[in-house]
N, C-alpha and C positions, 0 to 999 in steps of 0.2 A: 606477485601477490601484493598489489598496493593497498596501503592503508593511509588514512589520515586521522589527525586528531581533531575532533569537533566536539567543542563544549565540554571538554574534560573526558571524552570517550573515544577509544580507538575503534574506528570504523572501517571496515573492508569493502572494496568496490571491484567491479570487474568491467573491464572497458575493451571496445572493439571499434575500429572504423575511424574514419576522419570526415571533418565537416563540422556545421553547427553542433553544439552540444545538445544531447537529449538525455535527459535523467529519467530512469525507470525505478518506481517505487512500488516494492511487492506489498502483497497483502499478508493477512494473518492467517496462520501461523508459518509463514513461508520465509523464503531468502531469494537472494538475487538469481538462483538457478532457475526460478520460474520463468525468467525472460530469455533463456538461452536462444530459442528459435526466433524470436523477436529481433534479438541483437545480430543473428546472423542475416537475418533478411534486410535489416535497416542499415548495416555497416557500411554499404557503398554510398550512402547518402548522409549519414550523421555520424558524430563522435558519440557513441552510444554508452552510456555508464549506468550500470545497475548496482546499487548499493545494497549491503546488508544493514538494515536498521538496527538499532541498539539492541543487543541480546539475541540477534539473528545470525545464522550463517556462521561466519568467521570473525564478525564484529565482537567487541568486548562484551562480557556478560552483565546482565542486569540481575538485581537481587529480589525481585518480586514487588518492589515499589512500584506506584502508579507512574507510568511514562506517558505524559500528555501528548496529544497529537501535535500540539504546539512545539514540545521539545524535540520530537521526530523532525518537524518543519525546520526547526532551527538548525539541526544537523544537516539537513539537505541544503539549507542556505549557505552553511560553512563550507559544504562539499564543492559547491559552484564556484564558490570563491577560490578554494584551494586548488581547483582545477585550471585557473586562471581566466575564467569566463565571467562574463558580467550578466549573461541571460542563458535560458536553457528552455527547451521544448520539455515540458514536464508530463509525466505519465503516471497515473496512480490507479492501482486496482484494489478495489475494496477497501480495506484499511489504509492502503496506499493513496486512495481518493481522499480520504478524510485528511491526510498528511497533505496532499497537494492543495486542498481548499484552504488548510491552515497556512500553507506556504503563501497562497495568494493573499490571504488577509493580512499576514504580517510582513511579507517581502514582495509586494506585487512587481516591482521593478525587475525582480529576477526572473520573471516568467514571460518567455516569448509567446508560447502557446501551450494549451492546456488540453489533456485528454483525461477524461473521468470514466473509468470502466468499472461497471457493476458495483457502483458505490452509491451514497446517498448524502444530501446535504443536512438532513435533520437530525436531531438527536435522539438518544434512546428513550423509549417510553419506560415507565416504571416495571412493566412486565419484562421488556427487553432487558432492563439493567439486571433483573432477578435471574434471567437466563444466563447472562455473563456470569454472575457469581457462582451459578450452579455448574457452569462449564469449567471455571477455575477450581472449584472443589473437586470436580470429577476428575481433572488431569492429575491433581495431587493424590487423590484417592485410589484411583484406577490405572493410572499410567498413561503415557502418551500414545501407546499402541492402541489402546481401546478407543481413544478420542480420534486417533487417525482414521479409523475405520468409520466413525461417524462423520467426520469431516469429507471423507472420499464421497459418501453418499450424498452429502449436502452441496458440495461444491462442484461436482462433475455431472455432466449430462448422462442419463442412463446409457446411451450408446458411446460412452467415452473409449478412447484407445488405450490399450493396455500400457504403453509406455508412458502415457500422461499420468494414469494412477500410480504407476511405479514412481514417478518423480514427486508426486504429491506426497506418497507416503514417506518417501526419503526425507523430505524437508520436514514434514509434521513430526516424525518420529525423532528427527534430529534437533528439534528446537527444544531448548531446556524447559522444564516445568516452570522455573521462575520467569521465563519470558512469557509463557503463556498467561501466567497471572498478571504480569505488568502490563502486557498489551490489553488484555480483557478489562482491567481496571481503567486503563487510558481510553478505551473506546467507549465504556460506559460513561465516563465522566465528559466526554467530549461535548462541546456547544453546539447549538443549533446555528449553522451557518447559511441557513436558506435566504435569509435578508441580504447576504452578500453577493448572491448569484447576479442580481441585476446590475451589479457594478463590475462584473468581468468584462473587460474591454479588450481582450486579446483573442485571436481565433481559439475557438473551443470546439472539441468533439465529445459527446457523451456516447458511451457504448454500453448496450445491454445484451441479453441473451434470452431467447425465448423459452428456454428451460430453467432459467434462474428462478427458483422458489424462494431464495432469500431476499432479493431485491428484484420485484417483478418488473418487467419492461414499463408498465404504466408509471412506476415511480420515477424511473430514469427519464421518461418522456416528459414528466412534468418539470423535472430539474433542467431538461435541454430547453424546454419552453422558456423558462425564467431567465435564462441566460441569452443576452442579446445576440442574435444570428448565430447561435450554436448549432452544430451539426449534430444528428441523431442516427 
């Protein structure tokens, strides 16, 4: 069970395979186990590492304070160096995409290629920020189980496979309430990085889903169009 110390935080990661390093960054409020299938599929061509962000999975806890996407990105940068690598293929889903974009802004030399899945480059509207605050208050007042049910309906397609739903609930119900609050505050405070997209000069793939109601495909298509030569 490998750990590294990054910026004063003890972070857990899971590793499979050999080859060039690929780092997978999970979404909110999940952990590295969301990537288990992808790790198995990619392990014959990459050294695949999925980390638990601060407060998630087996990593050291947080206390509810705001954790900025730039803080998470700094941890990923430390991880890449601690693994003895100078570049990585960086994959981020949802909140992990916010972290991947922050990593590009702050440490572009570490990014060999970029995958942005079901994420956006823009910041939150005032309405969205209010929704984050309401969700943070909900998890404190009602508990993780109630919110996990709402997230299952929001994050999975209507015809989702039972095992996928089971894994999502396990992750969502296992994430501490303090982590929910820290992540939601950090997501709400993230900057608009749309202006950075045209400066991305590494091979980039943007992924969307036709059933994604949180970040519709048209939003992802706009982001892909803004990134030079990106795939969609």
